Biopython code that builds the backbone (N, CA, C, O; Angstrom):
import numpy as np
from Bio.PDB.StructureBuilder import StructureBuilder

atoms = [
    (1, "MET", "N", (103.680, 120.912, 93.929)),
    (1, "MET", "CA", (104.597, 120.722, 94.705)),
    (1, "MET", "C", (103.910, 119.779, 96.218)),
    (1, "MET", "O", (103.236, 120.321, 97.094)),
    (2, "ASN", "N", (104.292, 118.320, 96.196)),
    (2, "ASN", "CA", (103.305, 117.271, 96.706)),
    (2, "ASN", "C", (104.069, 118.138, 98.106)),
    (2, "ASN", "O", (105.229, 118.502, 98.303)),
    (3, "ILE", "N", (102.663, 118.264, 99.013)),
    (3, "ILE", "CA", (102.726, 118.397, 100.496)),
    (3, "ILE", "C", (103.117, 117.495, 101.414)),
    (3, "ILE", "O", (103.824, 117.575, 102.419)),
    (4, "GLU", "N", (102.188, 116.110, 100.584)),
    (4, "GLU", "CA", (102.615, 114.670, 102.256)),
    (4, "GLU", "C", (103.636, 115.025, 102.489)),
    (4, "GLU", "O", (103.310, 115.448, 103.598)),
    (5, "TRP", "N", (104.934, 115.311, 102.424)),
    (5, "TRP", "CA", (106.378, 114.983, 103.139)),
    (5, "TRP", "C", (105.819, 115.685, 104.935)),
    (5, "TRP", "O", (106.467, 115.676, 105.981)),
    (6, "VAL", "N", (104.831, 116.061, 104.746)),
    (6, "VAL", "CA", (104.649, 117.504, 105.806)),
    (6, "VAL", "C", (104.219, 116.908, 106.837)),
    (6, "VAL", "O", (104.601, 117.018, 108.002)),
    (7, "GLY", "N", (102.897, 115.860, 106.115)),
    (7, "GLY", "CA", (102.125, 114.962, 106.732)),
    (7, "GLY", "C", (102.824, 113.412, 107.359)),
    (7, "GLY", "O", (102.273, 112.689, 108.190)),
    (8, "SER", "N", (104.084, 113.179, 106.744)),
    (8, "SER", "CA", (104.382, 112.116, 106.870)),
    (8, "SER", "C", (105.955, 112.439, 107.821)),
    (8, "SER", "O", (106.866, 111.708, 108.209)),
    (9, "LEU", "N", (105.794, 113.279, 107.878)),
    (9, "LEU", "CA", (107.242, 114.301, 108.946)),
    (9, "LEU", "C", (106.729, 115.065, 110.623)),
    (9, "LEU", "O", (107.448, 115.339, 111.585)),
    (10, "ALA", "N", (104.863, 115.278, 110.404)),
    (10, "ALA", "CA", (104.674, 115.422, 111.259)),
    (10, "ALA", "C", (104.400, 113.223, 112.084)),
    (10, "ALA", "O", (104.791, 112.457, 112.965)),
    (11, "ALA", "N", (103.446, 113.337, 110.858)),
    (11, "ALA", "CA", (103.394, 111.667, 111.627)),
    (11, "ALA", "C", (104.701, 110.858, 112.588)),
    (11, "ALA", "O", (104.357, 110.205, 113.573)),
    (12, "VAL", "N", (106.095, 110.957, 112.240)),
    (12, "VAL", "CA", (106.656, 109.881, 112.824)),
    (12, "VAL", "C", (107.506, 110.935, 113.763)),
    (12, "VAL", "O", (108.338, 110.552, 114.587)),
    (13, "ILE", "N", (107.167, 112.365, 113.513)),
    (13, "ILE", "CA", (107.581, 112.725, 114.652)),
    (13, "ILE", "C", (106.312, 112.645, 115.877)),
    (13, "ILE", "O", (106.930, 112.683, 116.941)),
    (14, "THR", "N", (105.343, 112.584, 116.074)),
    (14, "THR", "CA", (104.190, 112.486, 117.165)),
    (14, "THR", "C", (104.721, 111.477, 117.374)),
    (14, "THR", "O", (105.460, 111.394, 118.355)),
    (15, "THR", "N", (104.530, 110.437, 116.567)),
    (15, "THR", "CA", (104.592, 109.082, 117.103)),
    (15, "THR", "C", (105.930, 108.013, 117.338)),
    (15, "THR", "O", (106.087, 106.796, 117.438)),
    (16, "PHE", "N", (106.794, 109.258, 117.362)),
    (16, "PHE", "CA", (108.360, 109.195, 118.476)),
    (16, "PHE", "C", (108.751, 109.617, 119.111)),
    (16, "PHE", "O", (109.884, 109.773, 119.566)),
    (17, "CYS", "N", (107.464, 110.012, 119.336)),
    (17, "CYS", "CA", (107.870, 110.941, 121.115)),
    (17, "CYS", "C", (107.542, 110.341, 122.126)),
    (17, "CYS", "O", (107.693, 110.865, 123.230)),
    (18, "TRP", "N", (107.008, 109.081, 121.973)),
    (18, "TRP", "CA", (106.508, 108.513, 123.152)),
    (18, "TRP", "C", (108.138, 108.087, 123.306)),
    (18, "TRP", "O", (108.729, 108.437, 124.328)),
    (19, "LEU", "N", (108.684, 107.494, 122.496)),
    (19, "LEU", "CA", (109.829, 106.516, 123.479)),
    (19, "LEU", "C", (110.285, 106.845, 124.048)),
    (19, "LEU", "O", (110.441, 105.914, 124.839)),
    (20, "PRO", "N", (111.114, 108.184, 124.653)),
    (20, "PRO", "CA", (111.856, 108.429, 125.665)),
    (20, "PRO", "C", (110.728, 108.726, 126.914)),
    (20, "PRO", "O", (111.107, 109.099, 128.024)),
    (21, "GLN", "N", (109.330, 108.514, 126.588)),
    (21, "GLN", "CA", (108.872, 108.193, 128.205)),
    (21, "GLN", "C", (108.758, 105.876, 128.352)),
    (21, "GLN", "O", (108.394, 105.428, 129.440)),
    (22, "ILE", "N", (109.041, 105.038, 127.398)),
    (22, "ILE", "CA", (108.849, 104.050, 128.064)),
    (22, "ILE", "C", (109.816, 103.969, 127.901)),
    (22, "ILE", "O", (110.106, 102.790, 128.104)),
    (23, "VAL", "N", (110.838, 104.630, 127.565)),
    (23, "VAL", "CA", (112.801, 104.791, 127.675)),
    (23, "VAL", "C", (112.505, 105.056, 129.316)),
    (23, "VAL", "O", (112.799, 104.125, 130.067)),
    (24, "LYS", "N", (112.152, 105.819, 129.684)),
    (24, "LYS", "CA", (112.460, 106.439, 130.959)),
    (24, "LYS", "C", (111.584, 105.283, 132.105)),
    (24, "LYS", "O", (111.955, 104.957, 133.232)),
    (25, "LEU", "N", (110.771, 104.993, 131.620)),
    (25, "LEU", "CA", (109.699, 104.379, 132.412)),
    (25, "LEU", "C", (109.883, 103.102, 132.857)),
    (25, "LEU", "O", (109.515, 102.598, 133.919)),
    (26, "MET", "N", (110.705, 102.454, 131.615)),
    (26, "MET", "CA", (111.448, 100.912, 131.303)),
    (26, "MET", "C", (112.654, 101.237, 132.561)),
    (26, "MET", "O", (112.318, 100.652, 133.591)),
    (27, "ARG", "N", (113.692, 101.857, 132.694)),
    (27, "ARG", "CA", (114.887, 102.394, 133.555)),
    (27, "ARG", "C", (114.300, 102.171, 135.126)),
    (27, "ARG", "O", (114.576, 101.157, 135.767)),
    (28, "THR", "N", (113.508, 103.186, 135.619)),
    (28, "THR", "CA", (113.066, 103.944, 136.743)),
    (28, "THR", "C", (112.464, 102.518, 137.191)),
    (28, "THR", "O", (112.949, 101.747, 138.020)),
    (29, "ARG", "N", (111.001, 102.321, 136.254)),
    (29, "ARG", "CA", (109.588, 101.938, 136.905)),
    (29, "ARG", "C", (108.679, 102.829, 137.648)),
    (29, "ARG", "O", (107.670, 102.362, 138.176)),
    (30, "GLN", "N", (108.967, 104.064, 137.723)),
    (30, "GLN", "CA", (108.644, 104.780, 138.148)),
    (30, "GLN", "C", (107.344, 105.647, 137.318)),
    (30, "GLN", "O", (107.580, 106.328, 136.320)),
    (31, "THR", "N", (106.249, 105.528, 137.783)),
    (31, "THR", "CA", (104.832, 105.931, 137.210)),
    (31, "THR", "C", (103.805, 106.530, 137.204)),
    (31, "THR", "O", (102.839, 106.606, 136.445)),
    (32, "ALA", "N", (104.355, 107.336, 138.955)),
    (32, "ALA", "CA", (103.727, 108.457, 139.590)),
    (32, "ALA", "C", (103.166, 109.760, 138.599)),
    (32, "ALA", "O", (101.972, 109.991, 138.788)),
    (33, "GLY", "N", (103.669, 110.431, 137.825)),
    (33, "GLY", "CA", (103.320, 111.731, 136.663)),
    (33, "GLY", "C", (103.086, 110.707, 135.690)),
    (33, "GLY", "O", (103.319, 110.993, 134.516)),
    (34, "ILE", "N", (102.717, 109.706, 135.939)),
    (34, "ILE", "CA", (101.874, 109.408, 135.011)),
    (34, "ILE", "C", (100.590, 109.418, 135.136)),
    (34, "ILE", "O", (100.091, 109.038, 136.196)),
    (35, "SER", "N", (99.564, 109.986, 133.759)),
    (35, "SER", "CA", (97.908, 109.605, 134.307)),
    (35, "SER", "C", (96.703, 108.531, 133.610)),
    (35, "SER", "O", (95.905, 108.549, 132.672)),
    (36, "LEU", "N", (96.994, 107.902, 134.360)),
    (36, "LEU", "CA", (96.329, 106.099, 133.508)),
    (36, "LEU", "C", (95.222, 107.171, 133.059)),
    (36, "LEU", "O", (95.074, 107.123, 131.837)),
    (37, "ALA", "N", (94.574, 107.921, 133.549)),
    (37, "ALA", "CA", (92.982, 108.430, 132.374)),
    (37, "ALA", "C", (93.496, 108.768, 131.162)),
    (37, "ALA", "O", (93.147, 108.251, 130.101)),
    (38, "SER", "N", (94.506, 109.819, 131.315)),
    (38, "SER", "CA", (94.686, 111.113, 130.233)),
    (38, "SER", "C", (95.959, 109.945, 128.616)),
    (38, "SER", "O", (96.466, 110.480, 127.630)),
    (39, "ASN", "N", (96.048, 108.524, 128.961)),
    (39, "ASN", "CA", (96.990, 107.538, 128.771)),
    (39, "ASN", "C", (95.834, 107.004, 127.946)),
    (39, "ASN", "O", (95.773, 107.045, 126.717)),
    (40, "ALA", "N", (94.802, 106.430, 128.877)),
    (40, "ALA", "CA", (93.607, 105.066, 128.755)),
    (40, "ALA", "C", (92.340, 106.543, 127.082)),
    (40, "ALA", "O", (91.632, 105.947, 126.270)),
    (41, "PHE", "N", (92.404, 108.186, 127.016)),
    (41, "PHE", "CA", (91.384, 108.867, 126.562)),
    (41, "PHE", "C", (92.556, 108.892, 124.859)),
    (41, "PHE", "O", (92.139, 109.202, 123.743)),
    (42, "PHE", "N", (93.875, 108.506, 125.173)),
    (42, "PHE", "CA", (95.134, 108.831, 124.454)),
    (42, "PHE", "C", (94.353, 107.809, 123.662)),
    (42, "PHE", "O", (93.387, 108.075, 122.945)),
    (43, "ALA", "N", (94.669, 107.079, 123.786)),
    (43, "ALA", "CA", (95.116, 105.515, 123.553)),
    (43, "ALA", "C", (93.571, 105.212, 122.381)),
    (43, "ALA", "O", (93.774, 104.643, 121.308)),
    (44, "THR", "N", (91.809, 105.765, 122.852)),
    (44, "THR", "CA", (91.090, 105.256, 122.707)),
    (44, "THR", "C", (91.234, 106.639, 121.366)),
    (44, "THR", "O", (91.284, 106.190, 120.221)),
    (45, "GLY", "N", (91.285, 107.918, 121.472)),
    (45, "GLY", "CA", (91.562, 108.621, 120.664)),
    (45, "GLY", "C", (91.953, 107.591, 119.497)),
    (45, "GLY", "O", (91.070, 107.250, 118.710)),
    (46, "VAL", "N", (93.601, 106.956, 119.332)),
    (46, "VAL", "CA", (94.829, 106.958, 118.239)),
    (46, "VAL", "C", (93.623, 105.635, 117.521)),
    (46, "VAL", "O", (93.228, 105.521, 116.361)),
    (47, "ALA", "N", (93.265, 104.697, 118.883)),
    (47, "ALA", "CA", (92.421, 103.715, 117.866)),
    (47, "ALA", "C", (90.999, 103.864, 116.968)),
    (47, "ALA", "O", (90.466, 102.968, 116.314)),
    (48, "LEU", "N", (90.635, 104.974, 117.094)),
    (48, "LEU", "CA", (90.130, 105.449, 116.609)),
    (48, "LEU", "C", (90.790, 106.232, 114.782)),
    (48, "LEU", "O", (90.322, 106.208, 113.644)),
    (49, "TRP", "N", (91.818, 106.718, 115.289)),
    (49, "TRP", "CA", (92.232, 107.275, 113.961)),
    (49, "TRP", "C", (92.825, 106.148, 113.091)),
    (49, "TRP", "O", (93.031, 106.288, 111.886)),
    (50, "LEU", "N", (93.218, 104.451, 114.135)),
    (50, "LEU", "CA", (93.673, 103.491, 113.359)),
    (50, "LEU", "C", (91.591, 103.017, 112.454)),
    (50, "LEU", "O", (91.110, 102.829, 111.336)),
    (51, "VAL", "N", (91.374, 103.035, 113.135)),
    (51, "VAL", "CA", (90.268, 102.926, 112.171)),
    (51, "VAL", "C", (89.612, 103.392, 111.387)),
    (51, "VAL", "O", (88.878, 102.803, 110.594)),
    (52, "TYR", "N", (89.869, 105.061, 111.557)),
    (52, "TYR", "CA", (89.578, 105.534, 110.614)),
    (52, "TYR", "C", (90.114, 105.675, 109.188)),
    (52, "TYR", "O", (89.499, 105.942, 108.156)),
    (53, "GLY", "N", (92.024, 105.313, 109.480)),
    (53, "GLY", "CA", (92.441, 105.507, 108.541)),
    (53, "GLY", "C", (92.319, 103.992, 107.385)),
    (53, "GLY", "O", (92.027, 103.973, 106.189)),
    (54, "LEU", "N", (92.659, 102.890, 108.284)),
    (54, "LEU", "CA", (92.604, 100.831, 107.894)),
    (54, "LEU", "C", (90.460, 101.308, 106.982)),
    (54, "LEU", "O", (89.976, 100.569, 106.125)),
    (55, "ALA", "N", (89.661, 102.667, 107.551)),
    (55, "ALA", "CA", (88.673, 102.800, 106.606)),
    (55, "ALA", "C", (89.107, 103.560, 105.035)),
    (55, "ALA", "O", (89.217, 103.140, 103.883)),
    (56, "ILE", "N", (89.259, 104.775, 105.652)),
    (56, "ILE", "CA", (90.028, 105.436, 104.423)),
    (56, "ILE", "C", (91.005, 104.828, 102.870)),
    (56, "ILE", "O", (91.028, 105.092, 101.667)),
    (57, "GLY", "N", (91.647, 103.975, 103.747)),
    (57, "GLY", "CA", (93.086, 103.328, 103.336)),
    (57, "GLY", "C", (94.841, 104.190, 102.846)),
    (57, "GLY", "O", (95.717, 104.502, 102.040)),
    (58, "SER", "N", (94.357, 104.155, 103.946)),
    (58, "SER", "CA", (95.185, 105.249, 104.199)),
    (58, "SER", "C", (96.898, 104.509, 105.189)),
    (58, "SER", "O", (96.914, 104.230, 106.388)),
    (59, "LEU", "N", (97.539, 104.435, 104.673)),
    (59, "LEU", "CA", (98.600, 104.113, 105.357)),
    (59, "LEU", "C", (99.482, 104.977, 106.304)),
    (59, "LEU", "O", (99.774, 104.632, 107.449)),
    (60, "PRO", "N", (99.963, 106.381, 105.586)),
    (60, "PRO", "CA", (100.467, 107.467, 106.983)),
    (60, "PRO", "C", (99.416, 106.772, 108.330)),
    (60, "PRO", "O", (99.562, 106.192, 109.406)),
    (61, "LEU", "N", (98.141, 107.355, 107.299)),
    (61, "LEU", "CA", (97.257, 107.289, 108.907)),
    (61, "LEU", "C", (97.950, 105.915, 109.709)),
    (61, "LEU", "O", (98.737, 105.990, 110.653)),
    (62, "ILE", "N", (97.434, 104.632, 109.067)),
    (62, "ILE", "CA", (97.449, 103.554, 109.571)),
    (62, "ILE", "C", (98.287, 103.406, 110.150)),
    (62, "ILE", "O", (98.112, 103.253, 111.359)),
    (63, "GLY", "N", (100.192, 103.359, 109.381)),
    (63, "GLY", "CA", (101.173, 102.958, 110.249)),
    (63, "GLY", "C", (101.306, 103.364, 111.980)),
    (63, "GLY", "O", (101.612, 102.840, 113.051)),
    (64, "ALA", "N", (100.743, 104.963, 111.281)),
    (64, "ALA", "CA", (102.072, 106.207, 112.254)),
    (64, "ALA", "C", (100.566, 105.616, 113.310)),
    (64, "ALA", "O", (100.891, 105.556, 114.496)),
    (65, "ASN", "N", (99.564, 105.340, 113.139)),
    (65, "ASN", "CA", (98.491, 105.159, 115.183)),
    (65, "ASN", "C", (98.682, 103.705, 114.979)),
    (65, "ASN", "O", (97.567, 103.232, 115.198)),
    (66, "MET", "N", (99.259, 103.014, 114.764)),
    (66, "MET", "CA", (99.771, 101.426, 114.826)),
    (66, "MET", "C", (100.550, 101.195, 115.985)),
    (66, "MET", "O", (100.637, 100.581, 117.048)),
    (67, "LEU", "N", (101.354, 102.466, 114.792)),
    (67, "LEU", "CA", (103.320, 102.437, 115.970)),
    (67, "LEU", "C", (102.480, 103.356, 117.283)),
    (67, "LEU", "O", (102.443, 103.070, 118.479)),
    (68, "THR", "N", (101.907, 104.425, 116.632)),
    (68, "THR", "CA", (102.013, 105.125, 118.622)),
    (68, "THR", "C", (100.314, 103.993, 119.491)),
    (68, "THR", "O", (99.930, 103.561, 120.578)),
    (69, "LEU", "N", (100.228, 104.004, 119.188)),
    (69, "LEU", "CA", (98.939, 102.443, 120.025)),
    (69, "LEU", "C", (99.368, 101.463, 121.288)),
    (69, "LEU", "O", (99.089, 101.151, 122.445)),
    (70, "VAL", "N", (100.665, 101.105, 119.678)),
    (70, "VAL", "CA", (101.524, 100.004, 120.878)),
    (70, "VAL", "C", (102.424, 101.694, 121.516)),
    (70, "VAL", "O", (102.131, 102.184, 122.606)),
    (71, "PHE", "N", (102.637, 101.819, 121.326)),
    (71, "PHE", "CA", (103.885, 102.904, 122.428)),
    (71, "PHE", "C", (102.929, 103.059, 123.675)),
    (71, "PHE", "O", (103.124, 102.540, 124.774)),
    (72, "VAL", "N", (101.608, 104.051, 123.238)),
    (72, "VAL", "CA", (101.323, 104.353, 124.542)),
    (72, "VAL", "C", (100.644, 103.105, 124.915)),
    (72, "VAL", "O", (100.115, 103.502, 125.953)),
    (73, "LEU", "N", (100.175, 101.510, 124.772)),
    (73, "LEU", "CA", (99.900, 101.028, 125.018)),
    (73, "LEU", "C", (100.903, 99.562, 126.371)),
    (73, "LEU", "O", (100.509, 98.647, 127.095)),
    (74, "ILE", "N", (102.240, 100.166, 126.021)),
    (74, "ILE", "CA", (103.389, 99.837, 126.376)),
    (74, "ILE", "C", (103.465, 101.159, 128.376)),
    (74, "ILE", "O", (103.672, 100.865, 129.553)),
    (75, "ILE", "N", (103.206, 102.293, 127.750)),
    (75, "ILE", "CA", (102.649, 102.832, 128.464)),
    (75, "ILE", "C", (101.781, 102.752, 129.606)),
    (75, "ILE", "O", (102.383, 102.766, 130.680)),
    (76, "VAL", "N", (100.819, 102.690, 129.652)),
    (76, "VAL", "CA", (99.330, 102.009, 130.453)),
    (76, "VAL", "C", (99.887, 100.391, 130.897)),
    (76, "VAL", "O", (99.576, 99.975, 132.013)),
    (77, "GLY", "N", (100.546, 99.699, 130.159)),
    (77, "GLY", "CA", (101.212, 98.483, 130.554)),
    (77, "GLY", "C", (101.694, 98.555, 132.074)),
    (77, "GLY", "O", (101.305, 97.848, 133.003)),
    (78, "TYR", "N", (103.138, 100.130, 132.112)),
    (78, "TYR", "CA", (103.894, 100.646, 132.653)),
    (78, "TYR", "C", (102.895, 100.388, 133.864)),
    (78, "TYR", "O", (102.894, 99.365, 134.548)),
    (79, "LYS", "N", (102.310, 101.139, 133.972)),
    (79, "LYS", "CA", (101.830, 102.761, 134.607)),
    (79, "LYS", "C", (100.459, 101.313, 135.833)),
    (79, "LYS", "O", (100.331, 101.382, 137.056)),
    (80, "LEU", "N", (99.673, 100.168, 134.819)),
    (80, "LEU", "CA", (98.876, 99.482, 136.079)),
    (80, "LEU", "C", (99.780, 98.419, 136.441)),
    (80, "LEU", "O", (99.355, 98.407, 137.596)),
    (81, "ARG", "N", (100.404, 97.778, 136.450)),
    (81, "ARG", "CA", (101.838, 97.323, 136.112)),
    (81, "ARG", "C", (102.259, 97.497, 137.666)),
    (81, "ARG", "O", (102.104, 96.904, 138.733)),
    (82, "TYR", "N", (103.124, 99.110, 136.968)),
    (82, "TYR", "CA", (104.271, 99.696, 138.427)),
    (82, "TYR", "C", (103.592, 101.033, 139.611)),
    (82, "TYR", "O", (104.274, 101.509, 140.519)),
    (83, "SER", "N", (102.321, 101.387, 139.351)),
    (83, "SER", "CA", (101.238, 101.642, 140.453)),
    (83, "SER", "C", (100.511, 100.853, 141.574)),
    (83, "SER", "O", (99.674, 101.414, 142.281)),
]
sb = StructureBuilder()
sb.init_structure("model")
sb.init_model(0)
sb.init_chain("A")
sb.init_seg("    ")
for serial, (resi, resn, name, xyz) in enumerate(atoms, 1):
    if name == "N":
        sb.init_residue(resn, " ", resi, " ")
    sb.init_atom(name, np.array(xyz, "f"), 0.0, 1.0, " ", f" {name:<3s}", serial, name[0])
structure = sb.get_structure()
């Protein structure tokens, strides 16, 4: 039995969980409840996962972490611009 689908589903869910936050920020421009430090640390961790994925050649790790990094950097950008 191939268990790869579990990892793929987890990657999709954890990657796209950031979209509602981005949409809310785009609509309201209110970032008071967003922690810059938490998101900066998270972005660093995701960037390291991306480097790891590139090093081992894992397409699911590369794709999920690349997109997650983009989403989190958008959130950080909104926080920096509207705080």
